C-alpha positions in Angstrom: 103.5 53.1 -18.1 102.9 56.9 -18.0 101.6 58.8 -20.9 102.9 62.3 -19.9 105.5 64.3 -21.8 109.2 63.9 -20.9 110.2 66.2 -18.0 113.8 66.7 -19.2 116.5 65.8 -21.7 117.6 63.2 -19.1 114.2 61.6 -19.4 114.6 61.3 -23.2 118.2 60.0 -23.2 118.2 57.6 -20.2 119.1 54.1 -21.1 117.3 52.7 -18.0 113.6 52.1 -18.7 110.9 53.4 -16.4 109.7 50.8 -14.0 106.2 49.6 -14.9 105.5 47.5 -11.8 102.8 49.1 -9.8 101.5 47.6 -6.6 98.0 48.1 -5.1 97.9 50.2 -2.0 96.9 48.2 1.0 98.1 45.9 3.7 100.9 46.6 6.2 104.6 47.4 5.8 107.5 48.2 8.0 108.2 51.5 6.1 106.0 53.6 3.9 108.0 56.0 1.7 106.4 59.1 0.2 108.3 60.3 -2.9 110.0 58.4 -5.7 113.2 60.4 -6.1 116.8 59.8 -4.9 115.8 59.9 -1.2 112.8 57.6 -1.4 114.3 55.1 -3.8 117.6 54.8 -2.0 115.7 54.4 1.2 113.6 51.7 -0.3 116.6 49.8 -1.7 118.5 49.9 1.6 115.5 49.0 3.7 114.5 46.1 1.4 118.1 44.7 1.4 117.9 44.7 5.2 114.8 42.6 5.1 112.3 45.4 5.9 109.0 45.5 3.9 108.6 48.9 2.3 106.3 50.6 -0.1 107.2 53.7 -2.2 104.3 56.0 -3.0 104.9 58.5 -5.8 102.4 61.1 -6.9 103.7 61.2 -10.5 106.4 58.9 -11.8 109.9 57.9 -10.7 112.2 60.8 -11.0 109.5 63.3 -11.8 110.8 66.0 -9.4 114.2 67.5 -8.9 115.9 64.0 -8.8 115.2 63.4 -12.5 115.7 67.0 -13.7 118.9 68.3 -12.0 122.3 69.0 -13.6 123.6 65.5 -12.7 126.7 66.7 -10.8 127.8 64.1 -8.2 129.6 66.5 -6.0 131.6 65.9 -2.8 130.7 69.0 -0.9 127.9 71.1 0.4 127.0 74.5 -1.1 128.8 76.3 1.7 132.6 76.2 1.7 134.1 73.8 4.2 135.6 76.5 6.4 132.1 78.0 6.8 130.6 74.5 7.6 133.2 74.1 10.4 132.3 77.6 11.8 128.6 76.9 11.8 128.6 73.3 13.1 131.8 73.3 15.1 134.9 71.1 14.7 133.3 67.8 15.7 130.0 67.9 13.9 131.4 70.0 11.0 134.1 67.4 10.4 131.6 64.6 10.4 129.3 66.5 8.0 132.2 67.2 5.6 133.5 63.7 5.7 130.1 62.3 4.9 129.8 64.6 1.9 133.4 63.8 0.8 132.7 60.1 0.6 129.3 60.5 -1.1 130.5 60.3 -4.7 132.4 57.1 -4.1 129.3 55.6 -2.5 127.0 56.7 -5.4 129.4 55.2 -8.0 129.7 52.0 -6.0 125.9 51.6 -6.2 126.0 52.3 -9.9 128.6 49.6 -10.3 126.9 47.1 -8.0 123.5 47.3 -9.7 124.8 48.1 -13.2 122.8 51.3 -13.4 122.8 52.7 -16.9 123.3 56.4 -16.2 126.3 57.3 -18.3 128.6 58.0 -15.3 131.8 59.9 -15.6 134.5 60.0 -12.9 136.8 62.7 -14.1 135.7 65.3 -11.5 133.7 68.5 -11.6 134.7 72.1 -12.2 133.7 75.0 -10.0 134.6 78.0 -12.2 135.3 81.6 -11.1 133.1 84.1 -13.0 135.2 87.0 -11.8 137.9 88.2 -9.4 135.7 87.8 -6.3 134.7 84.3 -7.4 138.4 83.4 -7.8 139.1 84.7 -4.2 136.3 82.4 -3.0 137.8 79.4 -4.8 141.3 80.2 -3.4 139.9 80.1 0.1 138.0 76.9 -0.6 141.2 75.3 -2.0 143.1 76.2 1.2 140.4 74.7 3.3 140.4 71.5 1.3 144.2 71.3 1.5 144.0 71.4 5.3 141.5 68.5 5.1 143.8 66.6 2.7 141.2 66.3 -0.1 142.2 66.0 -3.8 141.1 69.3 -5.1 143.2 71.3 -7.6 143.2 75.1 -8.2 143.4 75.7 -12.0 144.9 78.9 -13.4 143.0 80.9 -16.0 144.8 79.1 -18.8 144.4 75.7 -17.2 140.7 76.4 -16.7 140.3 77.4 -20.3 141.9 74.1 -21.5 139.5 72.1 -19.3 136.4 74.2 -20.1 136.9 75.3 -23.7 136.4 79.0 -22.9 138.6 81.9 -21.7 135.6 83.5 -19.9 136.5 82.2 -16.4 139.2 83.5 -14.1 140.2 80.1 -12.8 138.5 77.0 -11.4 138.6 74.3 -8.8 138.8 70.7 -10.1 137.4 68.2 -7.6 138.8 64.8 -8.4 136.3 63.1 -6.0 133.3 64.1 -8.1 131.7 63.1 -11.4 128.5 63.2 -13.4 125.5 61.1 -14.2 122.2 61.1 -16.1 120.1 61.7 -13.0 116.9 60.2 -14.5 118.8 57.1 -15.4 120.2 56.9 -11.8 116.6 57.2 -10.4 115.3 54.5 -12.6 118.2 52.2 -11.8 117.6 52.7 -8.1 114.0 51.9 -8.6 114.8 48.7 -10.6 117.2 47.6 -7.8 114.7 48.4 -5.1 112.0 46.4 -6.8 114.3 43.5 -7.3 115.1 43.5 -3.6 111.5 43.2 -2.7 110.2 46.8 -2.4 106.7 47.7 -3.5 106.1 50.8 -5.6 102.9 52.8 -6.6 103.3 55.6 -9.1 100.5 58.1 -9.9 99.4 57.8 -6.2 98.9 60.8 -4.0 99.1 60.6 -0.2 96.2 62.6 1.3 96.6 62.1 5.0 98.7 60.5 7.7 97.1 59.2 10.9 98.9 57.7 13.8 96.9 55.1 15.7 97.9 52.4 18.2 101.5 52.6 17.3 101.0 52.4 13.5 100.7 55.0 10.7 97.7 54.9 8.4 98.8 56.2 5.0 95.7 57.4 3.2 96.0 57.8 -0.6 93.7 58.5 -3.5 93.9 54.8 -4.3 93.4 53.3 -0.9 95.2 53.1 2.5 98.0 51.1 4.0 99.5 50.7 7.5 103.1 51.2 8.3 105.4 51.1 11.4 107.4 54.1 10.0 106.8 56.8 7.4 109.5 58.6 5.5 108.8 61.8 3.6 111.2 62.2 0.7 109.3 64.9 -1.2 111.9 67.7 -1.0 110.8 70.7 -3.0 107.5 69.1 -3.8 106.6 68.9 -0.1 103.0 70.0 0.5 100.9 70.3 3.7 100.8 66.6 4.4 103.0 67.2 7.5 102.2 70.6 9.1 105.0 73.1 8.8 107.4 70.9 6.8 106.8 72.7 3.5 108.0 75.9 5.1 111.4 74.4 5.9 112.3 74.5 2.2 113.2 77.5 0.0 112.1 77.1 -3.5 114.6 78.3 -6.2 113.8 77.6 -9.8 116.5 76.3 -12.2 116.2 75.7 -15.9 118.3 73.9 -18.5 118.5 74.1 -22.2 120.0 71.3 -24.4 121.4 71.7 -27.9 121.0 69.0 -30.6 124.0 66.7 -31.0 127.0 68.7 -32.0 129.7 66.0 -32.5 133.0 67.4 -33.8 132.0 71.0 -33.3 132.3 70.8 -29.5 135.3 68.5 -29.0 137.2 71.4 -27.3 134.3 72.1 -24.8 134.6 70.1 -21.6 137.0 67.7 -23.3 137.1 65.4 -20.2 133.3 65.7 -19.8 133.5 67.2 -16.4 130.4 69.0 -15.2 130.7 72.7 -14.5 129.0 75.3 -12.3 130.3 78.8 -11.6 130.5 81.2 -8.7 128.0 83.7 -10.0 125.2 84.8 -7.8 122.9 83.7 -10.6 124.6 80.4 -11.2 125.5 78.9 -14.6 126.0 75.2 -15.2 127.4 73.4 -18.2 127.4 69.8 -19.2 128.4 67.8 -22.3 126.5 64.6 -22.3 127.4 61.2 -23.9 125.7 62.1 -27.1 127.7 65.4 -27.5 124.9 67.7 -26.6 125.7 70.9 -24.6 123.3 71.3 -21.7 123.3 74.9 -20.2 121.5 75.8 -17.1 120.9 78.8 -14.8 118.7 80.0 -12.0 115.2 81.4 -12.9 112.0 80.2 -14.3 111.2 80.0 -18.0 107.5 80.7 -18.5 105.5 80.9 -21.7 105.3 79.0 -24.9 106.3 79.1 -28.5 103.1 81.2 -29.1 103.4 83.7 -26.3 107.2 83.9 -26.0 109.3 83.3 -22.9 109.3 85.5 -19.8 111.8 85.2 -17.0 110.9 85.2 -13.3 112.3 84.0 -10.0 
């Protein structure tokens, strides 16, 4: 088990325990997976269930990166509005892309049910709130696009949004009935538990130093030994380094922080009464969650630097 401090409120409140099964690095597998977040763990689970031998190598611990720290919204769409996706990718590929995203929450919740993952799931939708008139215009255009695609998304008036959110600050909102929320760290740990049970191997606290391709196999060199693999999957996302030349530069790093209150019980019953997760249309985005213990969790873009001694500074 790790001895490091918790990385998020989700880390502290997750009902799923952190997997403590660590395999030695060595031998040969079908698939070596670098990164123990959503990508790596889901890949390991699905590979193992298909009879492939696989080994997850994680530099820190399961869910250490963005997978265990994010807002926990299980959304059914990409960041871009659907009409823009269709313009960029074209009707054929754009429709496929949108359909895959639209079905994603249903698949996530089916995995949660199948493996009994303890991650406090809610399936009451998510709220995209308009922070001003321009934001409302954007949501109206998105609503029209979703209507054309036949998706269950409602446009809430200002009063309707206020009753769902508990604040009159927003000009309206989209309520996406396909979506929901989870404790993301709990989901990570549940995926890890299921992958291990299916036969996957896992090594936490292990850093991949080099990849070498020789005679049709990959040699995965780590700080704790090396293994051979037919295939290698890099699931490191924002924590991608120079392991694969140039890959790091395909990501744009944007910091996001969250602050959690103590349990507020009766004082916040009017805030997000249906426990939908919220994010807004602001350029500097705001998110809001109410978790299963009645904490409010508020997030925004930026980087909180400093300590209780030196104060907090804000930077991008």
